[in-house]
Each structure stands twice: as structure tokens, then as C-alpha cells.
C-alpha positions as CSV (number, residue, x, y, z in Angstrom):
1,M,96.9,6.4,39.7
2,L,94.1,7.8,41.7
3,G,93.7,10.7,39.4
4,T,93.5,8.5,36.4
5,R,90.8,6.3,38.0
6,A,88.8,9.5,38.9
7,S,89.1,10.6,35.3
8,V,87.8,7.3,34.0
9,V,84.8,7.4,36.4
10,L,84.0,11.0,35.4
11,I,84.1,10.0,31.7
12,L,81.8,7.1,32.4
13,K,79.4,9.2,34.3
14,M,79.3,11.8,31.6
15,G,78.7,9.1,29.0
16,C,75.8,7.7,31.0
17,L,74.3,11.2,31.4
18,A,74.6,11.7,27.6
19,M,73.0,8.4,26.9
20,I,70.1,9.2,29.3
21,Q,69.6,12.6,27.7
22,W,69.6,11.0,24.2
23,R,67.0,8.5,25.3
24,I,64.8,11.2,26.8
25,S,65.1,13.3,23.6
26,R,64.3,10.3,21.5
27,F,61.3,9.5,23.6
28,V,60.1,13.2,23.3
29,L,60.6,13.1,19.6
30,D,58.8,9.8,19.2
31,S,55.9,11.1,21.3
32,L,55.7,14.2,19.3
33,F,55.7,12.2,16.0
34,L,53.0,9.9,17.3
35,F,50.9,12.9,18.5
36,A,51.3,14.5,15.0
37,I,50.1,11.3,13.4
38,L,47.1,11.0,15.7
39,F,46.2,14.6,15.1
40,L,46.4,14.3,11.3
41,F,44.4,11.0,11.5
42,S,41.7,12.6,13.6
43,A,41.6,15.7,11.4
44,G,41.3,13.5,8.4
45,A,38.6,11.4,9.9
46,G,36.7,14.5,10.8
47,Q,37.1,15.8,7.2
48,A,36.0,12.4,5.9
49,N,32.9,12.4,8.1
50,A,32.1,16.0,7.0
51,Q,32.2,14.9,3.4
52,T,30.6,11.5,3.8
53,N,27.2,13.1,3.6
54,G,28.2,15.2,0.6
55,C,27.1,18.4,2.2
56,T,30.5,20.2,2.3
57,G,29.9,23.8,1.2
58,V,26.1,23.6,1.5
59,P,25.0,26.2,4.1
60,N,22.2,26.2,6.6
61,D,18.9,27.4,5.2
62,T,16.7,29.5,7.4
63,K,13.0,29.7,6.5
64,G,10.9,31.8,8.8
65,A,11.8,31.0,12.4
66,V,13.2,27.5,11.5
67,T,16.9,26.9,10.5
68,W,17.4,23.8,8.4
69,T,20.8,22.0,8.6
70,P,21.9,19.9,5.6
71,L,22.1,16.3,6.6
72,W,22.6,14.4,3.3
73,C,23.5,15.9,-0.1
74,Q,24.1,14.9,-3.6
75,E,25.4,17.9,-5.5
76,F,26.6,16.2,-8.7
77,N,29.6,18.6,-9.0
78,S,32.0,16.3,-10.7
79,T,34.5,18.0,-13.0
80,I,34.7,15.0,-15.3
81,P,31.7,13.4,-17.1
82,G,31.0,10.0,-15.8
83,P,28.4,7.6,-14.4
84,P,26.6,8.3,-11.1
85,D,28.2,7.2,-7.8
86,T,27.1,3.6,-7.3
87,A,28.0,3.8,-3.6
88,V,25.1,6.2,-3.3
89,W,22.7,5.1,-6.0
90,N,21.3,1.7,-7.0
91,F,19.5,1.2,-10.3
92,D,16.3,-0.7,-11.3
93,L,16.9,-2.8,-14.3
94,G,14.9,-4.4,-17.1
95,N,11.6,-3.9,-18.9
96,G,9.0,-5.6,-16.9
97,G,6.6,-2.7,-17.0
98,F,7.0,-2.1,-13.3
99,G,3.3,-2.5,-12.6
100,N,2.4,0.4,-14.9
101,N,2.7,-1.2,-18.4
102,E,5.7,1.1,-19.0
103,L,7.6,0.6,-22.3
104,E,11.2,1.5,-21.4
105,T,14.1,-0.8,-20.5
106,Y,15.8,0.6,-17.4
107,C,19.6,0.6,-17.6
108,G,22.3,1.0,-15.0
109,P,25.8,2.4,-15.6
110,P,27.9,0.3,-18.0
111,G,29.2,-2.8,-16.3
112,T,26.3,-3.0,-13.9
113,Q,25.6,-6.6,-13.1
114,G,22.3,-7.7,-14.6
115,N,22.2,-4.8,-17.2
116,P,20.0,-5.8,-20.2
117,N,21.8,-6.4,-23.5
118,S,20.1,-3.3,-25.0
119,C,21.9,-1.1,-22.4
120,P,25.2,0.7,-23.4
121,A,28.3,-1.4,-22.8
122,A,30.7,1.6,-22.5
123,F,30.2,5.0,-21.0
124,S,29.5,7.9,-23.3
125,T,27.5,11.0,-22.7
126,S,25.7,10.4,-26.1
127,T,24.4,6.9,-25.2
128,S,24.2,6.7,-21.3
129,N,20.8,7.0,-19.7
130,A,22.2,8.5,-16.5
131,Y,25.5,10.4,-16.1
132,L,27.2,13.4,-14.5
133,D,27.9,16.1,-17.0
134,G,31.2,17.2,-15.5
135,G,30.3,20.8,-15.0
136,G,32.0,21.1,-11.6
137,A,30.3,23.6,-9.3
138,N,27.6,24.0,-12.0
139,G,27.4,20.3,-12.7
140,H,24.2,18.2,-13.0
141,L,23.0,14.7,-13.1
142,V,21.3,13.9,-16.4
143,I,18.6,11.2,-16.7
144,R,17.7,10.5,-20.3
145,A,14.9,8.4,-22.0
146,I,16.3,7.5,-25.4
147,N,14.4,6.0,-28.4
148,S,16.7,3.9,-30.5
149,N,15.0,2.3,-33.5
150,G,11.7,2.2,-31.7
151,A,13.1,0.7,-28.4
152,W,13.2,3.1,-25.4
153,T,15.8,2.9,-22.7
154,S,15.9,5.1,-19.6
155,A,17.2,5.1,-16.0
156,R,15.5,4.7,-12.6
157,M,17.9,5.6,-9.7
158,K,17.2,4.9,-6.0
159,T,19.0,4.9,-2.7
160,Q,17.4,1.6,-1.6
161,G,19.8,-0.4,0.5
162,L,22.3,2.5,0.6
163,Q,20.6,5.4,2.3
164,D,17.4,5.6,4.2
165,F,15.7,8.8,5.3
166,L,13.5,9.6,8.3
167,F,11.8,13.0,8.5
168,G,13.2,16.4,7.7
169,R,13.1,18.5,4.5
170,I,13.7,16.4,1.4
171,E,14.0,18.3,-1.9
172,A,15.5,18.1,-5.4
173,S,16.3,20.9,-7.9
174,L,15.0,19.6,-11.2
175,K,14.4,20.6,-14.8
176,L,11.9,18.3,-16.5
177,P,11.5,17.1,-20.0
178,D,8.7,18.6,-22.1
179,T,5.5,16.8,-21.4
180,T,3.3,18.8,-23.8
181,N,2.8,15.6,-25.8
182,Q,2.2,12.1,-24.5
183,G,5.0,9.6,-23.9
184,L,7.2,10.7,-20.9
185,W,6.5,10.4,-17.2
186,P,9.3,11.8,-15.0
187,A,9.1,11.5,-11.2
188,F,11.0,12.2,-7.9
189,W,9.4,10.0,-5.2
190,S,9.8,7.7,-2.3
191,L,8.9,4.2,-1.1
192,G,8.9,2.7,2.4
193,S,12.2,1.0,3.2
194,N,10.3,-2.0,4.5
195,I,8.9,-2.8,1.0
196,A,10.7,-6.2,1.0
197,T,8.5,-7.3,3.9
198,V,5.6,-4.9,3.6
199,P,4.6,-4.9,-0.1
200,W,3.3,-1.9,-2.0
201,P,1.1,-0.1,-1.4
202,M,1.1,-0.9,2.4
203,C,4.7,0.3,2.6
204,G,3.6,3.7,1.5
205,E,4.5,5.7,-1.6
206,A,5.0,9.5,-1.6
207,D,5.2,11.2,-5.0
208,I,7.0,14.6,-4.5
209,M,7.2,15.4,-8.2
210,E,5.2,13.6,-10.8
211,D,4.5,14.9,-14.3
212,W,2.8,13.7,-17.4
213,A,0.9,15.0,-20.4
214,N,-2.4,16.8,-19.9
215,A,-4.0,14.6,-22.5
216,V,-3.7,11.6,-20.2
217,F,-6.2,11.9,-17.2
218,G,-5.7,15.6,-17.1
219,G,-2.0,15.5,-16.2
220,P,-0.1,18.6,-15.1
221,G,1.9,18.9,-18.3
222,P,4.7,21.6,-18.5
223,F,2.9,24.0,-16.3
224,G,2.3,22.1,-13.1
225,N,3.0,19.2,-10.8
226,R,1.1,16.5,-9.0
227,S,1.9,15.1,-5.5
228,T,0.2,11.9,-4.4
229,L,0.3,9.6,-1.4
230,H,-0.4,5.9,-1.8
231,T,-1.6,3.9,1.1
232,A,-3.0,0.4,1.8
233,S,-6.6,1.4,1.1
234,T,-6.0,4.0,-1.7
235,D,-3.8,1.8,-3.9
236,G,-3.1,3.4,-7.3
237,A,-5.5,6.3,-7.0
238,G,-3.8,7.6,-3.9
239,V,-5.2,9.7,-1.1
240,Q,-7.9,12.1,-2.4
241,P,-7.7,14.9,-3.0
242,N,-4.1,14.8,-4.0
243,G,-1.8,17.8,-4.4
244,S,-2.0,19.8,-7.6
245,F,0.3,22.7,-8.3
246,T,0.1,25.2,-11.2
247,F,3.1,27.4,-12.0
248,P,2.7,31.2,-12.1
249,V,2.1,32.6,-15.6
250,G,5.4,32.7,-17.6
251,Q,6.9,29.7,-15.7
252,A,7.1,26.1,-16.7
253,N,8.8,22.9,-15.4
254,N,10.8,22.3,-18.5
255,T,12.3,25.7,-19.1
256,A,14.0,26.3,-15.7
257,F,15.1,24.5,-12.6
258,H,12.5,24.4,-9.8
259,T,12.9,22.9,-6.2
260,Y,10.4,20.1,-5.5
261,G,10.3,19.1,-1.9
262,M,8.4,18.0,1.2
263,I,8.7,18.9,4.8
264,W,8.2,15.5,6.5
265,S,7.5,15.1,10.2
266,A,5.5,12.7,12.4
267,N,1.9,12.5,11.1
268,M,2.4,15.3,8.5
269,Q,3.8,15.8,5.0
270,Q,3.9,19.3,3.4
271,Y,4.6,19.5,-0.3
272,Y,6.1,22.7,-1.9
273,I,7.7,24.0,-5.0
274,D,10.5,26.6,-4.6
275,D,9.2,28.0,-1.3
276,P,9.0,25.7,1.8
277,L,7.1,28.4,3.7
278,H,4.1,28.0,1.3
279,P,3.2,24.4,0.7
280,Y,0.4,23.7,-1.8
281,Y,-0.5,20.3,-0.3
282,I,-0.5,18.9,3.2
283,A,-1.5,15.4,4.2
284,T,-2.1,13.9,7.6
285,P,-3.5,10.6,9.0
286,S,-6.8,12.4,9.5
287,D,-7.2,12.6,5.7
288,L,-7.3,8.8,5.4
289,K,-10.5,6.9,5.1
290,P,-11.7,4.7,8.1
291,G,-9.7,1.5,8.2
292,D,-6.7,2.9,6.3
293,T,-3.2,3.2,8.0
294,W,-0.6,5.9,7.8
295,P,2.7,4.3,6.7
296,F,4.7,7.5,6.7
297,N,6.2,7.5,10.2
298,L,8.8,4.9,9.1
299,K,12.0,5.1,7.0
300,I,12.0,5.6,3.2
301,F,14.3,5.7,0.3
302,V,14.1,8.1,-2.7
303,L,13.9,7.4,-6.4
304,M,14.2,9.4,-9.6
305,N,13.3,8.2,-13.1
306,V,11.9,9.1,-16.5
307,A,9.4,6.4,-17.5
308,V,8.1,6.0,-21.0
309,G,4.4,5.2,-21.8
310,G,2.4,3.3,-19.2
311,T,-0.6,4.2,-17.1
312,L,0.1,7.9,-17.0
313,G,2.8,8.3,-19.6
314,G,0.4,7.7,-22.5
315,T,1.4,6.6,-26.0
316,P,4.8,7.9,-27.3
317,S,4.8,9.3,-30.8
318,G,7.0,11.3,-33.2
319,S,6.2,14.4,-31.1
320,T,7.6,12.8,-27.9
321,P,11.0,14.4,-27.1
322,N,13.9,12.1,-28.0
323,P,15.9,12.1,-25.9
324,G,13.6,13.1,-23.0
325,I,15.9,14.7,-20.5
326,M,15.5,15.4,-16.8
327,M,18.4,17.4,-15.3
328,V,19.1,17.3,-11.5
329,D,21.1,20.0,-9.9
330,Y,21.0,18.5,-6.4
331,V,19.1,16.2,-4.0
332,R,19.2,17.1,-0.3
333,Q,17.8,16.2,3.1
334,Y,17.7,18.9,5.8
335,Q,16.8,18.6,9.5
336,P,15.7,21.4,11.8
337,A,18.8,22.7,13.8
338,A,16.5,22.8,16.9
339,P,13.0,21.8,17.7
340,V,10.5,24.5,16.9
341,T,8.8,26.4,19.7
342,T,6.2,24.2,21.5
343,P,2.6,25.2,20.8
344,A,0.5,26.6,23.7
345,P,-3.0,25.0,23.5
346,G,-4.3,27.3,26.3
347,N,-7.4,26.4,28.3
348,P,-10.2,25.3,26.0
349,P,-13.8,25.3,27.4
350,S,-15.2,22.1,28.8
351,I,-18.0,20.1,27.1
352,S,-21.2,19.1,28.7
353,V,-23.6,17.0,26.5
354,K,-26.4,14.4,26.7
355,A,-25.4,11.0,25.3
356,G,-26.1,11.0,21.6
357,A,-26.6,14.7,21.2
358,T,-25.2,16.3,18.0
359,T,-25.3,19.9,19.3
360,G,-23.4,21.5,22.1
361,N,-20.8,18.7,21.8
362,S,-17.7,20.7,20.8
363,S,-15.1,23.0,22.2
364,A,-13.1,25.6,20.2
365,F,-9.8,27.4,21.0
366,T,-7.0,29.3,19.3
367,P,-3.6,27.7,20.0
368,G,-0.7,30.0,20.7
369,L,1.9,29.4,17.9
370,T,5.2,31.2,17.3
371,S,5.1,32.9,13.9
372,G,7.3,31.3,11.3
373,T,7.4,27.9,12.9
374,G,5.4,26.3,10.1
375,F,2.3,24.1,10.4
376,V,1.0,22.1,13.3
377,Y,-1.1,19.0,13.1
378,F,-3.9,18.4,15.7
379,A,-5.4,15.1,16.8
380,C,-7.5,14.0,19.7
381,S,-8.7,11.1,21.9
382,T,-11.3,10.6,24.6
383,T,-11.8,8.4,27.7
384,A,-15.5,8.2,27.3
385,P,-16.8,4.7,26.3
386,K,-18.7,4.3,23.1
387,A,-17.6,7.7,22.0
388,S,-15.1,9.3,19.6
389,C,-13.7,12.7,18.8
390,A,-12.5,14.6,15.7
391,V,-10.5,17.8,15.2
392,T,-11.2,20.4,12.6
393,T,-9.5,23.7,11.9
394,N,-10.3,26.7,9.7
395,D,-7.1,26.4,7.7
396,P,-7.8,26.7,3.9
397,L,-5.2,24.1,2.9
398,N,-6.1,21.3,5.3
399,T,-8.8,21.2,8.0
400,H,-6.6,19.2,10.5
401,I,-3.6,21.6,10.7
402,V,-3.0,25.2,11.8
403,N,-0.7,27.7,10.1
404,S,1.6,29.6,12.5
405,S,1.8,32.4,10.0
406,P,-1.7,32.8,8.4
407,S,-2.3,35.6,6.0
408,G,-5.2,36.8,8.2
409,T,-6.3,36.2,11.7
410,A,-5.0,33.4,13.9
411,E,-6.5,30.0,13.0
412,S,-8.6,28.1,15.5
413,V,-9.1,24.5,16.5
414,A,-12.5,22.8,17.2
415,V,-12.8,19.4,18.8
416,T,-16.2,17.6,18.4
417,V,-17.3,14.6,20.5
418,A,-19.6,11.9,19.2
419,T,-21.3,9.9,22.0
420,T,-23.8,7.0,21.7
421,A,-27.4,7.6,22.8
422,N,-28.8,5.3,25.4
423,S,-31.7,3.0,24.4
424,L,-35.3,4.1,25.1
425,L,-36.5,0.4,25.3
426,P,-37.3,-1.1,28.7
427,P,-34.5,-3.3,30.1
428,F,-36.5,-6.5,30.2
429,L,-36.2,-6.6,26.4
430,F,-32.5,-7.2,26.7
431,D,-33.1,-10.2,28.9
432,P,-31.9,-13.3,27.0
433,Q,-35.1,-15.2,28.1
434,W,-37.3,-12.5,26.8
435,Q,-35.5,-12.7,23.4
436,F,-37.2,-16.2,23.3
437,R,-40.5,-15.3,25.0
438,L,-41.4,-12.2,23.0
439,P,-41.9,-14.0,19.6
440,V,-43.9,-16.7,21.4
441,V,-46.1,-14.2,23.1
442,I,-46.7,-12.3,19.8
443,I,-47.7,-15.5,17.9
444,A,-49.9,-16.6,20.8
445,A,-51.7,-13.3,20.9
446,I,-52.4,-13.5,17.2
447,L,-53.8,-17.0,17.5
448,L,-55.8,-16.1,20.6
449,M,-57.4,-13.2,18.8
450,W,-58.2,-15.3,15.8
451,F,-59.9,-18.1,17.9
452,L,-61.9,-15.5,20.0
453,A,-63.1,-13.9,16.8
454,L,-64.0,-17.2,15.4
455,A,-65.9,-18.2,18.5
456,L,-68.0,-15.0,18.5
457,R,-68.9,-15.4,14.8
458,T,-69.7,-19.1,14.8
459,Q,-73.4,-20.0,15.0
460,S,-72.8,-23.5,16.4
461,R,-73.1,-24.1,20.1
462,V,-70.6,-26.9,19.6
463,W,-67.8,-24.8,18.0
464,R,-68.0,-21.9,20.5
465,P,-66.8,-24.1,23.4
466,A,-64.2,-25.6,21.1
467,C,-62.8,-22.2,20.2
468,C,-62.8,-21.0,23.8
469,T,-61.0,-24.2,24.9
470,A,-58.3,-23.6,22.2
471,A,-57.8,-20.1,23.4
472,L,-57.5,-21.3,26.9
473,L,-54.8,-23.9,25.8
474,I,-52.9,-21.1,24.1
475,L,-52.8,-19.1,27.3
476,V,-51.6,-22.1,29.3
477,S,-48.9,-22.8,26.7
478,V,-47.7,-19.2,26.9
479,A,-47.6,-19.4,30.7
480,F,-45.5,-22.6,30.5
481,A,-43.2,-21.1,27.9
482,G,-42.6,-18.1,30.1
483,C,-41.6,-20.3,33.0
484,G,-37.8,-20.4,33.2
485,T,-35.4,-22.2,35.4
486,N,-34.4,-21.0,38.9
487,S,-31.1,-19.5,37.5
488,V,-30.7,-15.8,37.7
489,T,-30.1,-13.8,34.5
490,T,-28.3,-10.5,34.7
491,V,-30.3,-7.8,32.8
492,P,-28.2,-5.2,31.1
493,P,-28.6,-1.6,32.4
494,V,-30.7,0.9,30.5
495,N,-27.5,2.9,29.7
496,N,-26.3,0.7,26.8
497,G,-24.8,3.8,25.1
498,T,-22.2,6.2,26.6
499,P,-22.9,6.1,30.3
500,P,-23.4,9.4,32.1
501,G,-20.2,10.5,33.9
502,S,-17.1,12.7,33.8
503,Y,-14.5,12.1,31.2
504,T,-11.7,13.8,29.3
505,V,-11.0,14.8,25.7
506,T,-7.3,15.2,25.0
507,V,-6.1,17.3,22.0
508,Y,-2.5,16.6,20.8
509,A,-0.3,19.0,18.7
510,F,2.5,17.8,16.4
511,T,4.9,20.3,15.0
512,E,7.0,20.1,11.8
513,S,10.1,19.2,13.9
514,N,8.5,16.2,15.6
515,A,10.6,13.1,14.7
516,S,8.8,10.6,16.8
517,D,6.8,7.5,16.0
518,G,3.7,9.7,15.8
519,T,1.9,8.2,18.8
520,N,-0.1,10.6,21.0
521,A,2.3,10.0,23.8
522,N,5.0,11.7,21.8
523,A,3.1,14.8,20.7
524,D,4.9,18.1,21.2
525,A,2.0,19.4,23.3
526,H,-1.4,18.4,24.6
527,V,-4.4,19.8,26.5
528,D,-7.1,18.0,28.4
529,I,-10.7,19.2,28.0
530,P,-13.3,18.1,30.7
531,L,-16.2,16.2,29.2
532,T,-19.4,15.6,31.1
533,V,-22.0,13.2,29.6
534,N,-25.5,13.6,31.1
């Protein structure tokens, strides 16, 4: 009886142990399963993030001493022909002329809400104005201006509302339509993302690639390119001079793909074709006219289009290509992998100058720059009242920047101070009472001299006393006019210009990796130059 009971207890214990082991094993298996799911999810999320920007397979690009990392890419490598990705690109629609008297009707992909009736209702590579050609790794975006029975349709794509950009290297590989004859006007450009609240041109427009026939205002035609910045004061004409590029002999923009881009940093835009190390045009805030504002330290969106006719497109004819095709291999934004080496301004000589002097009022120095780090923009400010300063350099491309890799000797910076001369007039002339007295005294003196002359010339004994009496009354009137109240009037000092004293001129350096708001406080480097005004 006792043995049977012990056996039962043993069996129950073994069952309990087995149940516990099973539960532990189940817990371990469930944990492993959950861990596997979390791992796959995180890996998938990482892969999704890696591909969200479209830059998978796009390597870093090292130019000089700067390594550029792809940040946003559109490679157009679809293996199937179809419309552009509407999650990346929006489309302008209609035929309102777009401020330039353009002739085309802009169309979105078939099915786009608001598409004009003249736009294709179904996708076809023979009728669509914008499509991917399905070439896979060798694929392209195709933008076409099509003339159908005298009515032109085209496409204007933009990232507005979907993707904003702020600084970096922005470029597109493009093959343009033939602009030998008038009619077509292709462009790759940007507008300020704040355009809805800050209208054009105050929002800023930067034309990276813009081409039209030479017969219209001397356009670049097939053998060049034009880059223009539009600001509040420059309006349609743009900042002058603008950027003009001519291809080497044997090259053209409609026979091969070329890379059109800009290196964009705080207070500086560098425009290049094919080679970022050799820009053909650089613009800075110092290139603007007084009163204008630099709108290019804020976010932008990019656009691509082929316009027809209009201000620069000219008049289409039977010689205008139909269709007019612009092919796009890619559009990319790069950012520097690391900030470039900080410039070393050194120890510029001090400035000692008499207020108002136009000689001996400058200081020159050669900044220490690391070769291959691109261009550096220099600006200045001064603490001296009623004074200003300006920076000039000897760079052949732009006199406000310095090249870290010049073809000859190192480039230099000169800062010039303009002070205000002090007045040579006596201080009593600045007394508000004398501003009233002086005209009275002058008029009285004239009258006095006239009456004295009249008294000396008159032959009558009666008139001589009368004239002398009148002269005496004038003198008395002037004396009373000169009498003021008992109040004390503060007379301004003689130094109504830049007062003598010790001040500072500060020179600021902005590199091509500077991604700040462009204020002097956020410059990459600065140096103080002592200023003495005598």
C-alpha cells in the first residue's frame, strides 16, 4: 500500500517536472520567435529607410579634399515604362502662360486631378509628356514638348510639397532638346519653398540650367548654358552679371548627357557643368545691389520643364523640334560627409585712418586654406559709428571669394573701411537757434548795406538822417531777434562724423560646408582687425 502511494507521488512529480520543462521550452521558443520577428522588422525598416531617399547603389563622390555623400536621389531606373513617381513629383497644370507668355499646356500623368482636357487620358510612351522609359539601370526620365495640330503640350515637374532641400550639392544629368531654332526653353531650377507666403521674386529663384535659342536675346543655344539668380530687386533680369557657360569645341548640350549642378552653402552658390571643382559662376550676398536681400539661405524645391515660346523661348516654327525631348539620367542632392577644414585668417595688419580718408584705410592678408576644400566667401562688419566696410579678393571668378586651389599663387583678401569725415563748420552753426538767426542776420546785413549806401549817395539833408535811422532800427531788430529764452540748448560736438577712437573690423569666412542661417555669428572662422580713427 505504501509502495503504491510512493509510486503515484513519483509519477505526479515527474509529470509536474515535465510540464514545467515544456512551459520553459515553449517560453524560450516564443521568445526566440519574437526576437526573430523584431530583428526582421528592424532590418526591413533599415532597408526601407536606406531606400526612401532613392540613393541605394549611389556611392560617395570625392572631389578634391571633400567627400560628398548622397542624401536624396532620383535615378529613374524602372524596368517598366510608366509615369513618374507622384509620391516624389508634383506637376504644374494648365496653359496660363506662367508669367512668361508661354504657349504650352502643362500636363500631369494620366489621371492627375485637374489635368486639362488636351492632356493624354491613358499612358503611352508615344503621347505622354513625362514618363520613365523602363531602361532599368540605364533608364531615364523623358520630358517631351509635343505639338499636336498646332497645340503644344509639355510637362513641368517639381518637388514642391513633397521634398525640400537646404544646402549641399544639387545636380542633374541632362540631355537637352535642340535649341538651334526658336521655340523651346528647357530648364532645371529652384524656387524658395516659402513661395506661398513670400511671392516671387522675393522667395528667390535659382536657374541651374536654362537654355534657349541664340536668336532670342543671345541665348546659349546648343553650345552653352545660362545660370541666373532672381531676387527681390533684380526681378526678371536676375543678378548681373549672370553665369554664362560655353562648352568646349566638339561638345553640345543636345548630343550628350552633361551634369548641371550647384554647390550651395550659406551665403554662396557655385554653378558648374560636369566638374564641381571648377565652377563657372559664383554668387554671394555681396553681389547684390544696396537694398536687395539674399533669399538663398532658406529651403527650396526643384523643378524641371520644357517650356514652349514665351519670353525666352521665342516663336515656334516648322524648324522647332517636335517632339522636343529633354532626357534626365538622375537628379541628386549630396552633402559633405564632414565639415571642410576651417580657414585660418591669420593676423591681418591693423588700420589707422583719419575720419573720411580714402587712402590708408585698408588691410590685406592671405588666409590659410586647405587645398581642395573649395571656395570660401568673406564678409565683414565694423564697430565704428557712421562707418562701413567691404571685402574684396583677387579671385578672377568673384571678388568676394577665395579659391583654396588657385592655378597660381594663393589668393588674398583686402578689407576697406569707409568712415565719415567730421564737419569743418563751427559748432554754433548746428545750434537750432542759429538755424533761425542766421537767415535774419544775412537779410538784415543786406538791408543795412543798402540803406547806408543810399544815405551816402543822397544829396538831401532830410533823407540822410532817415536812412541812418532805418539802419539803426535794423540793428536793433537783429539784436532782439538774437535774444533767446533762458533755456539752455545743447550744441552738437564738432565730430558729427566718425568720432576718433579705437574700434574693430571683423572679417568672417564661410566655407562650402557651412549649413547655417548665414549670419556672421555662424561663420566658420573670423578675425578681428584693430581700427583707429584719428
